[in-house]
C-alpha positions as CSV (number, residue, x, y, z in Angstrom):
1,X,-16.6,-14.7,-24.0
2,X,-20.0,-16.0,-25.1
3,X,-18.4,-18.3,-27.6
4,X,-16.0,-19.6,-24.9
5,X,-18.9,-20.0,-22.5
6,X,-17.2,-18.2,-19.6
7,X,-15.9,-14.8,-18.6
8,X,-15.3,-12.3,-15.9
9,X,-16.2,-8.6,-16.2
10,X,-14.1,-6.4,-13.8
11,X,-15.5,-2.9,-13.4
12,X,-12.9,-0.6,-11.8
13,X,-14.6,2.3,-10.0
14,X,-13.9,4.9,-7.4
15,X,-14.9,4.8,-3.7
16,X,-16.7,8.1,-4.6
17,X,-19.5,5.8,-5.7
18,X,-20.4,5.4,-2.0
19,X,-20.0,9.0,-0.8
20,X,-21.1,12.5,-1.9
21,X,-18.9,15.5,-1.4
22,X,-18.8,19.1,-2.7
23,X,-17.1,20.0,-6.0
24,X,-17.8,16.6,-7.5
25,X,-21.2,17.1,-9.0
26,X,-20.0,15.6,-12.4
27,X,-17.7,13.0,-11.0
28,X,-19.9,11.5,-8.3
29,X,-23.0,10.7,-10.4
30,X,-20.8,9.0,-13.0
31,X,-19.2,6.8,-10.3
32,X,-22.7,6.0,-8.8
33,X,-23.8,5.1,-12.3
34,X,-20.9,2.6,-12.6
35,X,-21.9,1.1,-9.3
36,X,-25.5,0.7,-10.5
37,X,-24.2,-0.7,-13.8
38,X,-22.1,-3.3,-12.0
39,X,-25.0,-4.3,-9.7
40,X,-27.4,-4.6,-12.7
41,X,-25.0,-6.6,-14.7
42,X,-24.5,-8.9,-11.7
43,X,-28.3,-9.4,-11.5
44,X,-28.6,-10.0,-15.2
45,X,-25.7,-12.6,-15.3
46,X,-26.7,-14.4,-12.0
47,X,-26.7,-18.2,-12.5
48,X,-24.7,-17.9,-15.7
49,X,-21.0,-18.8,-16.3
50,X,-20.1,-15.1,-16.4
51,X,-18.8,-13.3,-13.3
52,X,-19.0,-9.6,-12.6
53,X,-16.8,-7.8,-10.1
54,X,-16.8,-4.2,-9.0
55,X,-13.4,-3.0,-7.7
56,X,-13.8,0.4,-5.9
57,X,-10.5,2.1,-5.1
58,X,-9.7,5.1,-2.9
59,X,-7.2,7.6,-4.1
60,X,-4.6,6.1,-6.4
61,X,-1.3,7.9,-7.1
62,X,-1.7,7.9,-10.9
63,X,-1.5,10.3,-13.9
64,X,-5.2,11.1,-13.3
65,X,-4.3,14.0,-11.0
66,X,-1.7,15.4,-13.4
67,X,-4.4,15.5,-16.2
68,X,-7.1,16.8,-13.7
69,X,-5.2,19.0,-11.2
70,X,-8.2,20.7,-9.6
71,X,-9.8,17.3,-8.8
72,X,-7.2,16.5,-6.2
73,X,-8.1,19.7,-4.3
74,X,-11.8,18.5,-4.1
75,X,-11.1,15.3,-2.3
76,X,-12.4,15.7,1.2
77,X,-9.6,16.6,3.6
78,X,-10.6,14.0,6.1
79,X,-9.9,11.3,3.7
80,X,-6.3,12.5,3.4
81,X,-5.9,11.9,7.1
82,X,-7.6,8.5,7.4
83,X,-7.3,6.7,4.1
84,X,-3.9,5.9,2.6
85,X,-3.2,6.6,-1.1
86,X,-2.6,3.5,-3.1
87,X,0.2,3.3,-5.6
88,X,-0.7,2.4,-9.1
89,X,1.1,-1.0,-8.5
90,X,-1.1,-1.6,-5.4
91,X,-4.2,-0.8,-7.4
92,X,-3.1,-3.2,-10.1
93,X,-2.5,-5.9,-7.5
94,X,-6.0,-5.5,-6.2
95,X,-7.4,-6.1,-9.7
96,X,-5.2,-9.1,-10.3
97,X,-6.2,-10.6,-7.0
98,X,-9.8,-10.3,-8.1
99,X,-9.0,-12.0,-11.4
100,X,-7.6,-14.9,-9.5
101,X,-10.2,-14.9,-6.7
102,X,-13.4,-13.2,-8.0
103,X,-15.6,-11.3,-5.5
104,X,-18.7,-9.3,-6.3
105,X,-17.4,-6.1,-4.5
106,X,-13.9,-5.2,-3.5
107,X,-13.2,-1.9,-1.8
108,X,-9.6,-0.9,-1.1
109,X,-7.8,0.2,1.0
110,X,-9.5,-2.0,3.5
111,X,-10.2,0.9,5.9
112,X,-12.4,2.3,3.2
113,X,-14.7,-0.7,3.5
114,X,-15.2,0.2,7.1
115,X,-16.1,3.8,6.2
116,X,-18.5,2.6,3.5
117,X,-20.2,0.4,6.2
118,X,-20.3,3.3,8.7
119,X,-21.7,5.6,6.0
120,X,-24.7,3.3,5.6
121,X,-25.4,3.4,9.3
122,X,-24.7,7.1,9.9
123,X,-25.2,8.9,6.5
124,X,-25.8,12.3,8.2
125,X,-22.5,12.2,10.0
126,X,-20.7,11.3,6.8
127,X,-22.4,14.1,4.8
128,X,-21.1,16.5,7.4
129,X,-17.6,15.1,7.4
130,X,-17.4,15.2,3.6
131,X,-18.3,18.9,3.7
132,X,-15.8,20.2,6.4
């Protein structure tokens, strides 16, 4: 990319980088670290020909849960009611859209963006919701 003089880093992350919930003490900090990495890389590459995008996805119907069966049980129950699961094809489409139309942050499904915003305004309520 440096030789070409242009490039686009796309960091695929989980929406767990915006929330904390029980049973994810190893998973959540790793996701938060990826969020911090993306934001730091965006700062480092500002005003350069290199783009950095963070794509944060909710639950994706993928082999991840086959290989990590207990992790699905740890997803807060409220998210199963409110946030639709993405197919692996839908997740890929989000990433491809970002390749074609780069944005700094993309959160999907869209309703999840709304909850991330509300979490910033009312973190105490969200901490409670993630625990019940």
